[in-house]
C-alpha positions as CSV (number, residue, x, y, z in Angstrom):
1,M,37.5,7.4,57.3
2,K,37.4,11.2,57.3
3,R,37.4,11.2,53.5
4,L,34.5,8.7,53.5
5,K,32.5,11.0,55.8
6,N,33.1,14.0,53.6
7,T,32.0,12.0,50.5
8,S,28.9,10.9,52.3
9,A,28.1,14.5,53.3
10,V,28.5,15.6,49.7
11,L,26.2,12.8,48.5
12,L,23.6,13.6,51.1
13,T,23.7,17.3,50.1
14,L,23.3,16.5,46.5
15,F,20.4,14.1,47.3
16,T,18.7,16.7,49.4
17,L,19.0,19.3,46.6
18,L,17.6,16.8,44.1
19,I,14.6,16.0,46.4
20,C,13.9,19.8,46.9
21,Q,14.1,20.4,43.1
22,T,11.8,17.5,42.4
23,L,9.3,18.8,45.0
24,H,9.5,22.3,43.6
25,A,8.9,21.0,40.1
26,R,5.8,19.2,41.4
27,Q,4.6,22.4,43.0
28,S,5.3,24.6,40.1
29,V,2.4,25.3,37.7
30,N,2.5,26.0,34.0
31,L,0.7,29.3,33.1
32,D,-1.1,27.8,30.2
33,A,-2.4,25.0,32.4
34,A,-3.4,27.4,35.2
35,L,-5.4,29.6,32.8
36,K,-7.1,26.6,31.1
37,E,-8.2,25.3,34.5
38,N,-10.0,28.6,35.3
39,T,-11.6,29.1,31.8
40,I,-15.1,28.7,30.7
41,H,-16.6,29.1,27.1
42,F,-20.0,30.3,26.3
43,S,-22.2,31.8,23.6
44,L,-24.6,34.7,23.7
45,G,-28.4,34.2,23.0
46,P,-30.1,35.4,19.8
47,R,-30.7,38.9,21.4
48,H,-27.2,38.9,22.9
49,E,-28.4,37.5,26.2
50,L,-26.1,36.0,28.8
51,E,-27.4,32.5,29.6
52,G,-26.7,29.5,31.7
53,T,-23.4,29.0,33.6
54,V,-21.8,32.3,32.6
55,R,-24.9,34.3,33.5
56,D,-25.0,32.7,37.0
57,K,-21.3,33.4,37.5
58,L,-21.4,37.0,36.3
59,R,-24.5,37.8,38.2
60,Q,-22.9,36.5,41.4
61,E,-19.8,38.6,40.7
62,L,-21.8,41.7,40.1
63,S,-23.8,41.2,43.3
64,Q,-20.6,41.3,45.3
65,N,-19.2,44.6,43.9
66,Q,-20.2,48.2,44.0
67,F,-18.1,49.0,40.9
68,V,-17.6,47.0,37.8
69,G,-15.1,48.0,35.1
70,L,-15.0,46.7,31.5
71,A,-11.5,47.3,30.2
72,E,-12.1,47.3,26.5
73,L,-10.2,47.2,23.2
74,H,-11.9,50.1,21.4
75,G,-14.0,49.6,18.3
76,S,-15.0,46.0,18.9
77,E,-18.2,44.8,17.3
78,Q,-18.4,41.7,19.5
79,L,-17.8,43.6,22.8
80,S,-20.8,45.8,22.0
81,Y,-22.9,42.6,21.8
82,F,-21.5,41.3,25.1
83,T,-22.1,44.7,26.8
84,T,-25.7,44.6,25.6
85,G,-26.2,41.4,27.5
86,L,-24.3,42.5,30.5
87,I,-26.6,45.6,30.9
88,D,-29.5,43.2,31.8
89,L,-27.5,41.7,34.7
90,L,-26.3,45.1,35.9
91,K,-29.8,46.4,36.1
92,E,-30.9,43.3,38.0
93,E,-28.2,43.8,40.5
94,G,-29.1,47.4,41.2
95,F,-26.5,49.3,39.1
96,G,-27.8,52.7,38.3
97,H,-24.9,54.5,36.7
98,F,-22.8,53.9,33.5
99,A,-19.5,55.8,33.2
100,L,-18.1,56.3,29.7
101,E,-14.8,57.4,28.2
102,M,-16.2,60.7,27.0
103,G,-16.7,64.2,28.3
104,P,-19.5,65.1,30.8
105,F,-21.3,67.2,28.2
106,Q,-20.9,64.6,25.5
107,A,-22.5,62.2,27.8
108,N,-25.3,64.7,28.5
109,A,-25.9,65.0,24.8
110,L,-26.1,61.3,24.4
111,S,-28.6,61.1,27.2
112,Q,-30.8,63.7,25.4
113,L,-30.5,61.8,22.2
114,S,-31.8,58.7,24.0
115,K,-35.1,60.5,24.8
116,K,-35.9,61.2,21.1
117,S,-38.8,59.3,19.6
118,E,-36.9,58.0,16.6
119,G,-34.7,55.8,18.8
120,L,-31.1,56.2,19.9
121,S,-29.4,54.5,16.8
122,E,-31.2,56.9,14.5
123,S,-30.5,59.9,16.8
124,I,-26.8,59.1,16.9
125,R,-26.8,58.7,13.1
126,Q,-28.3,62.2,12.7
127,A,-25.7,63.7,15.1
128,N,-22.9,62.0,13.2
129,Q,-24.2,63.4,9.9
130,T,-24.7,66.9,11.4
131,Y,-21.3,67.2,13.1
132,G,-19.1,64.5,11.6
133,S,-17.8,63.0,8.4
134,K,-18.0,59.4,7.4
135,L,-15.1,59.8,5.0
136,L,-12.8,61.3,7.6
137,R,-14.2,59.2,10.4
138,I,-15.2,62.3,12.4
139,T,-17.8,61.9,15.1
140,P,-19.0,64.2,18.0
141,L,-19.8,61.1,20.1
142,I,-16.6,59.2,20.6
143,F,-17.0,55.5,21.6
144,A,-20.8,55.8,21.1
145,N,-20.8,56.4,17.4
146,H,-21.1,52.9,15.9
147,K,-24.2,51.0,15.0
148,E,-23.3,48.3,17.5
149,D,-22.8,50.8,20.3
150,A,-26.4,51.9,20.0
151,L,-27.5,48.4,21.1
152,F,-26.0,48.6,24.5
153,L,-26.7,52.3,24.9
154,Q,-30.4,51.8,24.1
155,K,-30.5,48.9,26.6
156,A,-28.9,51.2,29.2
157,A,-31.4,54.0,28.5
158,D,-34.3,51.4,28.7
159,A,-32.8,50.3,32.1
160,S,-32.7,53.9,33.3
161,L,-28.9,53.8,33.8
162,R,-27.6,57.4,34.2
163,L,-24.7,58.1,31.8
164,W,-21.6,59.6,33.4
165,G,-18.9,61.2,31.2
166,L,-15.6,61.3,33.0
167,D,-13.1,62.2,30.3
168,Q,-12.2,65.4,28.4
169,E,-14.6,66.7,25.8
170,H,-13.0,64.9,22.9
171,T,-11.9,66.4,19.6
172,F,-14.7,66.8,17.0
173,S,-17.4,67.5,19.7
174,Y,-16.9,71.2,19.9
175,E,-19.2,72.4,17.1
176,M,-22.0,70.5,18.9
177,H,-21.2,72.3,22.1
178,F,-21.1,75.7,20.3
179,D,-24.6,75.1,18.9
180,K,-25.8,74.2,22.4
181,L,-24.2,77.3,23.9
182,Y,-25.6,79.7,21.2
183,K,-29.1,78.3,21.5
184,N,-29.0,78.9,25.2
185,V,-28.7,82.7,24.7
186,A,-32.2,84.1,24.7
187,S,-31.6,87.2,22.6
188,P,-28.2,87.0,20.9
189,S,-26.6,90.2,19.7
190,S,-25.4,90.7,16.1
191,E,-21.8,90.6,17.4
192,L,-22.5,87.2,19.1
193,T,-24.2,85.8,16.0
194,A,-21.2,86.8,13.8
195,L,-18.8,85.3,16.3
196,Y,-20.9,82.1,16.4
197,K,-20.9,81.6,12.7
198,E,-17.2,82.3,12.4
199,S,-16.4,79.9,15.3
200,K,-18.4,77.1,13.6
201,E,-16.7,77.7,10.3
202,T,-13.3,77.7,12.1
203,I,-14.1,74.5,14.0
204,R,-15.1,72.7,10.8
205,K,-11.9,73.7,9.0
206,W,-9.8,72.7,11.9
207,N,-11.5,69.3,12.2
208,R,-10.4,68.5,8.7
209,K,-6.9,69.8,9.4
210,E,-6.7,67.6,12.5
211,V,-7.4,64.5,10.4
212,L,-5.4,65.4,7.3
213,K,-2.5,67.3,8.7
214,G,-0.5,65.3,11.2
215,K,1.3,68.1,13.1
216,F,-1.6,70.5,13.4
217,K,-2.1,71.5,17.1
218,M,-5.8,71.9,17.3
219,G,-6.0,72.0,21.1
220,C,-3.5,74.8,21.3
221,E,-5.2,76.7,18.4
222,L,-8.5,76.5,20.2
223,L,-6.9,77.9,23.4
224,W,-5.2,80.7,21.5
225,S,-8.1,81.8,19.2
226,E,-9.2,85.3,20.2
227,N,-12.5,85.1,18.3
228,I,-13.4,81.7,19.9
229,D,-12.5,83.1,23.3
230,K,-14.8,86.1,22.7
231,F,-17.6,83.8,21.6
232,L,-17.2,81.6,24.7
233,N,-17.2,84.6,27.0
234,L,-20.4,86.0,25.5
235,V,-22.3,82.6,25.7
236,S,-21.2,81.9,29.3
237,V,-24.7,82.7,30.6
238,G,-25.8,80.6,33.5
239,K,-24.3,77.8,35.5
240,E,-24.6,75.0,32.9
241,A,-23.1,77.2,30.1
242,K,-20.2,78.2,32.3
243,A,-19.5,74.6,33.3
244,R,-19.6,73.5,29.6
245,V,-17.1,76.3,28.6
246,A,-14.8,75.4,31.5
247,A,-14.9,71.7,30.5
248,M,-13.9,72.6,26.9
249,R,-11.1,74.8,28.0
250,T,-9.8,72.1,30.3
251,S,-9.9,69.6,27.5
252,W,-8.1,72.0,25.1
253,N,-5.4,72.5,27.7
254,I,-4.9,68.7,28.1
255,Y,-4.7,68.3,24.3
256,C,-2.3,71.2,24.0
257,E,0.1,69.7,26.5
258,L,0.0,66.5,24.5
259,E,0.6,68.3,21.2
260,N,3.7,70.0,22.7
261,N,5.1,66.6,23.9
262,R,4.6,67.6,27.6
263,P,3.2,65.0,30.1
264,S,-0.6,65.1,29.8
265,N,-1.7,61.6,30.7
266,Q,-1.7,62.2,34.5
267,K,-3.5,65.5,34.0
268,R,-6.2,63.7,32.0
269,A,-6.5,60.9,34.6
270,D,-6.8,63.5,37.4
271,Y,-9.6,65.2,35.5
272,M,-11.4,61.8,35.1
273,K,-11.0,61.1,38.8
274,A,-12.3,64.5,39.8
275,N,-15.4,64.1,37.6
276,F,-16.0,60.6,39.1
277,D,-15.8,61.9,42.7
278,S,-18.2,64.7,41.9
279,L,-20.8,62.5,40.3
280,L,-20.4,59.8,43.0
281,T,-21.0,62.4,45.7
282,V,-24.2,63.5,44.0
283,A,-25.4,59.9,43.6
284,A,-24.5,59.1,47.2
285,A,-27.0,61.7,48.4
286,T,-29.8,59.4,47.4
287,S,-28.1,56.0,47.7
288,E,-25.7,54.8,50.4
289,K,-23.4,53.0,47.9
290,P,-24.2,53.9,44.3
291,R,-23.4,51.1,42.0
292,V,-21.4,52.2,38.9
293,F,-20.4,50.4,35.7
294,L,-17.4,51.8,33.9
295,K,-16.5,51.0,30.2
296,F,-13.1,52.4,29.4
297,G,-10.0,51.5,27.4
298,S,-8.0,48.8,29.2
299,V,-5.0,51.1,30.1
300,H,-7.3,53.2,32.2
301,L,-8.8,50.5,34.4
302,T,-5.6,48.8,35.7
303,R,-4.7,48.4,39.4
304,G,-1.6,50.4,40.4
305,K,0.1,52.4,37.7
306,S,-1.1,52.1,34.1
307,P,1.2,51.0,31.3
308,Y,1.8,54.8,30.8
309,G,3.0,55.2,34.3
310,V,-0.2,57.0,35.4
311,N,-2.3,56.7,38.5
312,D,-5.5,56.3,36.5
313,I,-9.2,56.0,37.1
314,G,-9.0,52.2,37.7
315,Q,-6.6,52.5,40.7
316,H,-8.7,55.4,42.0
317,V,-11.9,53.4,42.0
318,K,-10.1,50.5,43.6
319,E,-9.0,52.8,46.5
320,I,-12.6,54.0,47.0
321,A,-13.9,50.4,46.9
322,D,-11.2,49.3,49.4
323,Q,-12.2,52.2,51.7
324,N,-15.9,51.4,51.4
325,N,-15.2,47.6,51.6
326,S,-17.5,47.4,48.7
327,G,-15.6,45.8,45.8
328,F,-14.4,46.7,42.4
329,L,-14.5,43.9,39.7
330,T,-12.4,44.5,36.5
331,I,-13.0,42.6,33.3
332,R,-10.2,42.7,30.7
333,H,-11.3,42.5,27.1
334,M,-9.0,40.6,24.7
335,K,-9.4,39.1,21.3
336,R,-7.7,36.3,19.4
337,Y,-9.5,36.3,16.0
338,R,-10.2,39.3,13.9
339,N,-11.8,39.1,10.4
340,G,-11.2,35.3,10.5
341,K,-7.5,35.6,11.2
342,D,-5.6,34.3,14.2
343,L,-3.7,37.2,15.9
344,I,-1.4,34.9,18.0
345,G,2.2,35.8,17.1
346,K,1.3,39.0,15.3
347,N,3.0,42.3,16.1
348,G,1.6,43.9,19.3
349,W,0.0,40.6,20.5
350,K,3.0,38.4,21.2
351,E,3.1,39.1,24.9
352,S,-0.5,38.1,25.3
353,T,-0.1,34.6,23.7
354,S,-0.7,32.6,26.8
355,F,-4.1,34.3,27.4
356,M,-5.1,34.3,23.7
357,K,-4.4,30.5,23.4
358,Q,-7.6,30.0,25.6
359,G,-9.7,31.9,23.0
360,K,-12.0,30.2,20.5
361,K,-13.1,31.4,17.1
362,D,-16.8,30.6,17.6
363,Q,-17.3,31.1,21.3
364,W,-16.7,33.6,24.1
365,T,-14.0,32.8,26.6
366,L,-14.0,33.9,30.3
367,I,-10.9,33.4,32.4
368,D,-10.9,33.9,36.2
369,L,-7.4,35.4,36.8
370,R,-7.7,35.5,40.6
371,P,-6.8,31.8,41.3
372,V,-3.9,32.3,38.8
373,R,-2.9,35.4,40.8
374,A,-2.8,33.4,44.0
375,L,-0.5,30.8,42.5
376,L,1.8,33.6,41.3
377,A,1.8,35.3,44.7
378,E,2.7,31.9,46.3
379,G,5.6,31.4,44.0
380,K,4.0,28.4,42.4
381,L,3.8,29.9,39.0
382,T,6.3,31.8,36.8
383,C,5.6,34.1,33.9
384,T,6.8,37.1,32.1
385,K,6.6,40.6,33.6
386,R,3.9,41.5,31.1
387,E,1.8,38.4,31.9
388,A,2.1,39.2,35.6
389,F,0.9,42.7,34.9
390,E,-2.3,41.4,33.3
391,I,-2.9,38.9,36.1
392,Y,-2.5,41.5,38.9
393,S,-4.3,44.3,37.1
394,Y,-7.6,42.5,36.3
395,D,-9.9,39.9,37.8
396,L,-11.5,38.3,34.8
397,M,-10.3,38.1,31.2
398,L,-12.9,38.1,28.4
399,I,-11.9,36.9,25.0
400,S,-14.3,37.6,22.2
401,P,-15.0,35.2,19.3
402,N,-14.1,36.2,15.8
403,D,-14.3,40.0,15.9
404,H,-14.8,42.8,13.4
405,K,-14.4,46.5,13.6
406,A,-17.7,48.1,14.6
407,K,-19.6,49.9,11.8
408,Q,-19.8,53.6,11.5
409,N,-23.3,54.9,12.1
410,F,-23.9,57.4,9.3
């Protein structure tokens, strides 16, 4: 009898485990299915307008957030088209500021170009021809230098969005800054003129070396150059000039750290955060909660630490939004097709397969990651560590249709 009772207990235990496993299997959700359930597809209008269901959805999302971040893959032709359409909605919902991954004084130069009568695209082309090189892909206006970029930048200018540059003054912009500084001096001495000409010649030579010679430490060379230092000291006349010189020297210091294999990503992120705080404080003087659109590389707009282990601008903005109870919406840009070829399974894209599967060659795809995040948090969904990072870091995922590299504006 005792043996029979023990056998019955074992069978009951096994039956209970089987029931629990069956119930768990019923509760468990496949990631592909969860993504598909929260996906919509759409097309842009003939002038890149957002229309219909996606327009209504995105406008509602924008209305609920003080900050919106577009976490981009750089150099995308299609994303420039989408951004052009998004600017219309941002303006309708009261966004007045547009933060870019460029230096404060590069952004100021871009704002000045937008005021020229020939139009922004032509003005950017002229700046590229003056300070850049099509052959070497040198531009003074990083991430604003393509023909397609001019579409959304012109739309932003027409909508009176104020450009914010948060990042370092990028490589290849310095000759443009030198010209601005020299022209700011009312009566330059012969010594200053000689230093100016020499500094411009040096910058042009070093720009070529930066492209053609892999181990050339341009940031360090700029910091160490006695003649460039003398030139900058002589042109530091007035508040604006001193701020521009300080921004360049800070940028060179960040680059020099990187060139010597010392940690520089956090220093760069801290600089971006300080610039954001300063500009937000100024904007808050005339608006209780200034609404800001940020367009940055995807690694910079993550929640928590970035893939580089950095407390970046995305986490910083999230903390401000949490403190203000005002909201920060992040949109992660992804692509599946490039030049007609499917990227699924290709090197560098394998960990994104589940997301990319939702993409279409001839339509845009928008995935709401928040319901998927809830399933993951409840233990109803399993995925890889990288997939979980994407789901927790961003709110929406935007997959472009067949994409191409944006065209140089020369």
